[in-house]
C-alpha positions as CSV (number, residue, x, y, z in Angstrom):
1,M,0.0,0.2,0.0
2,A,1.5,3.5,-1.2
3,M,2.4,6.0,1.5
4,T,0.4,9.2,1.4
5,L,2.0,12.5,1.2
6,E,0.6,13.3,4.5
7,Q,2.0,9.9,6.2
8,A,5.2,10.7,4.3
9,Q,5.3,14.1,5.8
10,R,4.7,12.7,9.2
11,V,7.4,10.0,9.1
12,G,9.6,12.5,7.9
13,Y,9.1,15.0,10.9
14,T,9.5,12.2,13.2
15,C,12.6,11.0,11.9
16,L,14.0,14.8,11.9
17,K,12.8,15.1,15.5
18,A,14.5,12.1,16.3
19,L,17.9,13.0,14.9
20,L,17.7,16.3,16.6
21,R,17.0,14.9,19.7
22,F,20.0,12.5,19.5
23,A,22.2,15.1,18.6
24,F,21.1,17.1,21.6
25,M,21.6,14.1,23.9
26,V,24.9,13.3,22.7
27,A,26.0,17.0,23.1
28,N,24.4,17.1,26.5
29,N,26.5,14.0,27.7
30,L,29.5,15.5,26.1
31,V,29.5,18.4,28.3
32,A,27.4,17.3,31.4
33,I,29.2,14.2,32.2
34,P,32.7,15.6,32.0
35,S,31.8,18.6,33.9
36,Y,30.2,16.3,36.8
37,V,33.7,14.5,36.9
38,L,36.1,17.4,36.7
39,Y,34.2,19.5,39.1
40,L,34.5,16.5,41.8
41,I,38.2,16.3,40.9
42,M,38.7,20.0,41.5
43,L,36.8,19.4,44.8
44,Q,39.2,16.4,46.1
45,P,40.9,18.9,48.5
46,L,37.2,19.5,50.2
47,R,36.7,15.6,50.4
48,I,39.7,15.2,52.5
49,L,38.8,18.2,54.9
50,D,35.1,18.1,54.9
51,S,33.8,14.7,53.5
52,K,29.9,15.5,54.4
53,S,29.9,19.0,52.2
54,F,31.7,17.2,49.6
55,W,29.3,14.3,49.3
56,Y,26.4,16.9,49.6
57,I,28.0,19.1,46.5
58,E,28.0,15.6,44.5
59,G,24.6,14.9,45.4
60,V,23.4,18.1,44.1
61,L,25.3,17.7,40.7
62,F,23.9,14.1,40.6
63,K,20.6,15.2,40.9
64,W,20.9,17.7,38.0
65,L,22.4,15.0,35.9
66,L,19.2,12.9,36.5
67,A,17.0,15.7,35.8
68,M,18.6,16.2,32.3
69,V,17.8,12.7,31.6
70,A,14.3,13.4,33.0
71,S,14.0,16.7,30.6
72,W,14.3,14.3,27.6
73,G,11.2,12.3,28.3
74,W,9.5,15.4,29.8
75,W,9.9,17.3,26.8
76,A,8.8,14.5,24.6
77,G,5.6,14.4,26.4
78,Y,6.2,11.4,28.5
79,T,4.8,12.2,31.8
80,V,3.8,10.3,34.9
81,V,0.7,10.1,37.2
82,E,1.3,9.0,40.7
83,W,-1.1,6.6,42.8
84,G,-1.2,5.3,46.4
85,D,0.6,6.5,49.2
86,D,2.5,10.0,49.2
87,V,6.2,9.4,49.5
88,K,7.0,12.7,50.1
89,A,6.0,12.2,53.5
90,V,9.1,9.8,54.0
91,S,11.4,11.6,51.7
92,E,13.7,12.6,54.5
93,D,13.8,9.1,56.2
94,E,15.7,5.8,55.0
95,A,13.9,3.7,52.8
96,M,14.1,0.7,50.3
97,V,12.5,1.0,47.0
98,L,11.1,-2.3,45.3
99,V,10.2,-2.0,41.8
100,N,9.0,-4.0,39.3
101,H,11.0,-4.0,35.9
102,Q,9.7,-4.0,32.2
103,A,12.5,-2.1,30.3
104,T,15.1,0.3,30.6
105,G,12.7,3.2,30.4
106,D,11.9,2.2,34.0
107,V,15.0,3.9,35.6
108,C,14.3,7.0,33.6
109,T,10.8,7.0,34.9
110,L,11.8,6.9,38.5
111,M,14.6,9.4,37.5
112,M,11.7,11.9,36.6
113,C,9.2,10.8,39.4
114,L,11.7,11.3,42.3
115,Q,12.9,14.5,41.2
116,D,10.5,16.6,43.4
117,K,10.7,14.2,46.2
118,G,12.9,16.5,48.5
119,T,16.3,15.4,48.9
120,V,15.8,11.9,47.7
121,V,17.6,12.0,44.0
122,R,20.8,13.5,45.4
123,Q,20.8,11.0,48.4
124,M,19.9,7.8,46.8
125,M,21.7,4.5,45.7
126,W,20.6,2.6,43.1
127,L,21.2,-1.3,42.4
128,M,21.7,-2.0,38.7
129,D,22.6,-4.7,36.1
130,H,26.5,-4.4,35.8
131,I,26.2,-3.7,32.1
132,F,25.0,-0.2,32.8
133,K,28.6,0.4,34.2
134,Y,29.8,0.4,30.6
135,T,27.2,2.8,29.4
136,N,27.7,6.7,29.3
137,F,26.4,7.1,32.6
138,G,28.6,4.4,34.1
139,I,31.2,6.6,35.4
140,V,28.6,8.8,37.0
141,S,27.2,5.7,39.0
142,L,30.7,4.7,39.9
143,I,31.5,8.0,41.4
144,H,27.9,8.4,43.2
145,G,28.5,4.8,44.7
146,D,25.6,2.9,43.1
147,F,26.2,-0.8,43.0
148,F,26.4,-2.9,39.8
149,I,25.2,-6.4,40.3
150,R,26.1,-9.2,38.1
151,Q,23.2,-11.6,37.5
152,G,23.4,-15.3,37.1
153,R,23.7,-18.5,39.4
154,T,27.3,-18.7,39.4
155,H,27.8,-15.1,40.6
156,R,24.8,-15.2,43.1
157,D,26.7,-15.9,46.5
158,Q,29.9,-13.6,45.7
159,Q,27.6,-10.7,44.6
160,L,25.7,-10.5,47.5
161,V,28.9,-10.7,49.8
162,L,30.2,-7.7,47.4
163,L,26.7,-5.8,48.1
164,K,27.0,-6.2,51.9
165,D,30.7,-4.7,51.8
166,H,29.8,-1.8,49.4
167,L,26.7,-0.9,51.9
168,E,29.0,-1.0,54.8
169,K,31.6,1.2,53.0
170,Y,29.4,3.7,51.1
171,Y,25.8,3.7,52.3
172,R,26.2,5.9,55.2
173,S,29.5,7.3,54.9
174,R,27.9,9.2,52.0
175,N,24.7,10.0,53.6
176,R,22.6,7.8,51.4
177,K,18.7,7.7,52.4
178,W,16.7,5.6,49.9
179,I,18.1,2.6,47.9
180,V,16.3,1.4,44.6
181,L,16.3,-2.3,43.5
182,F,14.5,-4.4,41.4
183,P,14.1,-7.6,42.7
184,E,12.8,-9.6,39.6
185,G,16.7,-9.6,38.5
186,G,15.8,-8.7,35.1
187,F,13.0,-7.5,32.4
188,L,9.7,-9.1,32.4
189,R,10.0,-10.2,28.7
190,K,13.2,-12.1,29.6
191,R,12.1,-13.7,32.9
192,R,8.4,-14.2,32.4
193,E,8.6,-17.9,31.2
194,T,11.3,-19.0,33.5
195,S,9.2,-17.5,36.4
196,Q,6.0,-19.2,35.4
197,A,7.6,-22.4,35.2
198,F,9.3,-22.3,38.7
199,A,5.7,-21.2,39.8
200,K,4.2,-24.2,38.5
201,K,6.7,-26.5,39.9
202,N,6.4,-25.0,43.5
203,N,2.4,-24.3,43.4
204,L,2.9,-20.8,43.4
205,P,0.5,-18.4,41.6
206,F,0.6,-17.8,37.9
207,L,1.9,-14.2,37.1
208,K,1.7,-12.6,33.9
209,H,2.4,-8.9,34.5
210,V,5.5,-9.3,36.9
211,T,7.9,-12.5,37.9
212,L,8.5,-13.8,41.0
213,P,11.3,-11.8,43.0
214,R,14.6,-13.0,44.3
215,L,15.4,-12.7,48.0
216,G,19.1,-12.3,47.9
217,A,19.6,-8.5,47.5
218,T,16.6,-7.7,49.8
219,Q,17.7,-9.6,52.4
220,V,21.2,-8.5,52.5
221,I,20.0,-4.8,52.6
222,L,17.8,-5.4,55.3
223,K,20.2,-7.1,57.6
224,T,23.0,-4.5,56.7
225,L,20.9,-1.4,57.0
226,V,17.9,-2.0,59.5
227,A,18.9,-0.5,62.8
228,P,19.2,-3.3,65.9
229,Q,15.7,-4.4,67.2
230,E,13.9,-2.7,64.1
231,N,12.3,-5.9,62.7
232,G,12.9,-8.2,65.7
233,T,16.4,-9.0,65.2
234,P,19.6,-7.1,66.1
235,S,20.8,-6.6,62.6
236,G,22.3,-3.7,61.0
237,G,25.8,-4.8,60.9
238,D,29.0,-2.6,61.4
239,A,27.9,0.3,59.5
240,V,24.7,1.0,62.0
241,R,27.1,0.6,64.8
242,K,29.6,3.0,63.5
243,E,26.7,5.8,62.9
244,S,24.8,5.6,65.9
245,K,22.9,8.8,64.7
246,S,21.3,6.9,61.9
247,K,17.6,5.6,62.9
248,G,18.3,2.9,60.1
249,L,16.2,1.9,57.6
250,Q,12.6,2.8,58.2
251,W,10.5,1.9,55.4
252,V,10.1,-0.3,52.7
253,I,8.2,1.7,49.5
254,D,6.7,-1.1,47.2
255,T,6.6,0.5,43.8
256,T,4.6,-0.6,40.5
257,I,5.1,0.9,37.3
258,A,2.4,0.7,34.7
259,Y,2.3,1.6,31.0
260,P,-0.7,2.2,28.9
261,K,-2.0,-1.2,27.2
262,A,1.3,-3.1,28.7
263,E,3.9,-1.3,26.3
264,P,6.7,-0.1,28.3
265,I,9.0,2.7,27.1
266,D,12.8,1.7,26.6
267,I,15.8,4.2,26.7
268,Q,15.8,4.4,22.8
269,T,12.0,5.8,22.8
270,W,12.8,8.2,25.9
271,I,15.8,9.8,23.8
272,L,14.5,9.9,20.3
273,G,10.6,10.5,21.4
274,Y,9.5,8.9,18.4
275,R,6.4,7.7,20.4
276,Q,3.3,9.6,20.9
277,P,2.8,11.5,24.5
278,T,2.5,8.9,26.8
279,V,1.4,9.0,30.5
280,T,3.0,6.4,32.9
281,H,1.5,5.4,36.2
282,V,3.4,4.7,39.3
283,H,1.6,3.2,42.2
284,Y,3.3,3.4,45.9
285,R,2.5,1.4,49.0
286,I,4.6,2.2,52.1
287,F,5.3,-0.6,54.8
288,P,7.1,0.2,58.2
289,V,10.3,-1.9,58.1
290,K,9.2,-3.3,61.3
291,D,6.5,-5.2,59.8
292,V,8.9,-7.0,57.4
293,P,9.9,-10.3,58.7
294,A,13.6,-11.2,59.0
295,E,13.8,-14.9,58.9
296,P,14.4,-16.0,54.9
297,E,11.3,-18.1,54.7
298,A,9.2,-15.4,56.0
299,L,10.8,-12.8,54.0
300,T,10.3,-14.7,50.9
301,N,6.8,-15.1,51.3
302,W,6.5,-11.3,52.3
303,L,8.4,-10.7,49.0
304,Y,6.3,-12.9,46.9
305,Q,3.0,-11.3,48.5
306,R,4.0,-7.9,47.3
307,F,4.5,-9.0,43.8
308,I,1.2,-11.1,43.8
309,E,-0.3,-7.5,44.9
310,K,1.5,-6.0,41.7
311,E,0.0,-8.5,39.6
312,D,-3.6,-7.8,41.0
313,L,-2.7,-4.0,40.7
314,L,-1.5,-4.5,37.3
315,T,-4.3,-6.5,36.1
316,H,-6.8,-3.8,37.2
317,F,-4.7,-1.1,35.7
318,Y,-4.9,-2.8,32.2
319,E,-8.4,-3.5,32.3
320,T,-9.7,0.1,33.6
321,G,-7.0,2.4,32.8
322,A,-6.4,3.2,36.4
323,F,-5.0,1.5,39.8
324,P,-7.7,0.4,42.4
325,P,-8.7,2.6,45.3
326,P,-7.0,1.5,48.5
327,Q,-8.7,-1.0,50.9
328,G,-11.7,0.7,52.6
329,Q,-11.7,3.5,50.2
330,T,-14.2,3.9,47.4
331,K,-12.1,6.1,45.0
332,A,-8.4,5.9,44.0
333,I,-6.8,9.6,43.8
334,S,-4.0,10.3,41.5
335,R,-1.6,13.1,41.2
336,E,0.1,14.3,38.2
337,M,3.8,14.7,38.7
338,T,5.3,18.2,37.2
339,L,8.5,19.6,36.6
340,S,9.4,23.4,35.8
341,N,10.7,23.8,32.4
342,L,12.4,26.9,33.5
343,W,14.3,24.8,36.0
344,L,15.0,22.0,33.4
345,V,16.4,24.7,31.0
346,A,18.5,26.5,33.9
347,I,20.2,23.0,34.4
348,Q,20.9,22.2,30.8
349,S,22.4,25.7,30.2
350,L,24.4,25.2,33.2
351,A,25.6,22.0,31.8
352,F,26.6,23.8,28.4
353,L,28.0,26.7,30.0
354,S,30.3,24.6,32.3
355,G,31.4,22.5,29.2
356,G,32.5,25.8,27.7
357,M,34.4,26.9,30.8
358,W,36.5,23.6,31.1
359,Y,37.1,24.0,27.1
360,C,38.4,27.5,27.6
361,L,40.1,26.5,30.8
362,F,42.1,23.7,28.9
363,Q,42.6,25.7,26.0
364,Y,44.5,28.2,28.1
365,L,46.4,25.8,30.1
366,Y,47.6,24.1,26.7
367,H,48.8,27.6,25.2
368,C,50.6,28.3,28.8
369,L,52.4,25.1,28.4
370,F,53.2,24.7,24.6
C-alpha cells in the first residue's frame, strides 16, 4: 500500500525530530558528564577536609544530571501520574524501594518522578545490572557509589557478599537515604517464562505482568541497613554501629510502574521521542520496616506477596486504565507529577556553560604550557 503525502510528511518529521533529539542528547552528555567528573576532581581537597560537604555537592550535581535525563522524556510528552501513598512524607527517612522491571525506561521514569521528592534523588543509591557500568552514565554511577550487580546463579553468592561490603563502606559514609532495586532480577519479557515454570513447579501463583522476585539483595539490604531491634533482630551490621545517629532503614516502598496497553518505554524511545506522548502510571505503597519479617522463609513469602499484589494492581490497571482504590476506600486518587521547564532549561544551560568553561580553561592551559 502506497504511503500518502501526509503520512510521508509525518514520518519525515518524526525522523528529523528523533535525529535532532539524539544530537542534543549526545551534546548534552559530552558536556554534562565530563563537567560532573571535573568538578569533583577539583573538589578533592574538600573531600579530605570535609567529606560531608563534598558528598552534599556531589549529590546536588548528581540530581541535576538525573534531571537532564528526565527532561528528555518530559519534553517528549512522557509524563507521570502517581497513585497510592504519598512518598514525600518519608522523603527524609531511610527507605528501600522495590520496583517491578519491564524495560530500560523504568529507570528513566524513576529519575523523573523522584525529582520532586525533596532530597531523595541526591541521597539515593541504585542497584542495577552490571552492564550499565559500561554505558555513558556508568562513570557517574561509579563515583556516586551505586552498586552494579552481576546476574546469574554462578555469581549470586559472591555478588551478595560484595553488596554487603559496598553498603557498609558507602551507604552511610555518603549519607545515602533511599536504595532502589529491582528484585525480579531482569526485564519481564526475559524472565516471565522461567518464572512461570518455577511457579508451576512449586505451586505458586501464575503471574503475567510481573515475575517472582529474588530474595538475595533484599535480604542483604535489610540485614545491613536495618537498625538493631527494628524488625525483631539485632541486625544492622558494622555500618549501623559506626553511625549511631542513623535510625536505620525505616520504610519499604513497594513501587509499581504501569504503561498504557502494557507497552513499556525503553531508553531508545526516551531519547529519540518517536512515540506519541504517553502517561506512565506509578503506584506506591509504604510499609514500616518493623512489619517486614527477618527470617528468610517468612521474608520470601512477604516478598512474593508484594509481587502478587503488583500482579493484581497491574491487571486492574490494564482492564480499567486506573489503579484500584486502597482497601476501605471507594475512590483511588491520582496525582500528576510535574517538572518546571524553567528549572530544566536552567540546568541544561549550566551544563553547556560548564562545558564551555572547561574547554576554555584547557585551551588556556595548553597555550601556557606549549
